[in-house]
N, C-alpha and C positions, 0 to 999 in steps of 0.2 A: 365555575367549574375551571380546574386548571387544563391548559393545553398540554396533550401529550406529547412527548418528542419521541418521533419513529427512530428506532434505533438499529433495526435489522433493513438494510437497504437494498438488499440484492447484490448479486455478483457483479463486481466493479471491474472498469476496463482493464485495470491491473492483471486480472486474470488473464485475460486474453494476450496482453502483451508478454506476461511471463512464458504462457504455454508458448507462443511464436517462437520466442527467443530460446526455449528450453530450458528455462529456469525454475529453479525449486525454492523453497522458503530459505533454504541453508544458504544458497548463494546470495542472497540479499543479506542475511545475518553476518556472514563471515566478511563479506566486502564492505560493511557497514563501518564508517568512522566513528560514529556514536553508536550508543548501546542501543540494540533493538533486539526483540526475541522471536523467536519462530512464532508464539502465540500472536504477537503483534501484527505480523506479516499475513497469518492466516485470519485474522479478523478482517483485516485490510483487503484481503481477497474475497470474502466473503460478504462482505457488505455492513459489517458492523460498525457504527460511528466512531471514528477515531479525532481526538482533538488535534489540532493544527501542527503543534510540535512534533507528533509520532508521524504525522501525513508527511512533514517535511523531511523526516528522518528516513523515513521508507522511500520518498522521492530521489535522496541523496543516494542511498545505496542502489537504487534502480539505475540511476544514472550512471554511476560509477562501474557497475557491472557490465553494463549494456553498451556503453561508449556513447551514448545518444544523449540528447538534451530534451527530456520530458518536461513537464510542466505538471502541477496538482491537477488541473482540469483534463489534462490527457489520462490521467490515472485513477481519478476519483470523478464520481459523477453527482456529489453534494455539497 
């Protein structure tokens, strides 16, 4: 039997950070130096599993817009 990968991991810490800073998905998309979409940000917040490349893109955009230096472990719990 194949091991099932859990894809829905619940609301992630990035959701709380974005709420505290008053950020919307559009703020990350607009401030990203690499291409990210509103759907990617939405999936990150809701806890859908993202590959590491997309996680780093979202992290970079969050750091740029917030002026802080978060790490992946600060915004994702998987």
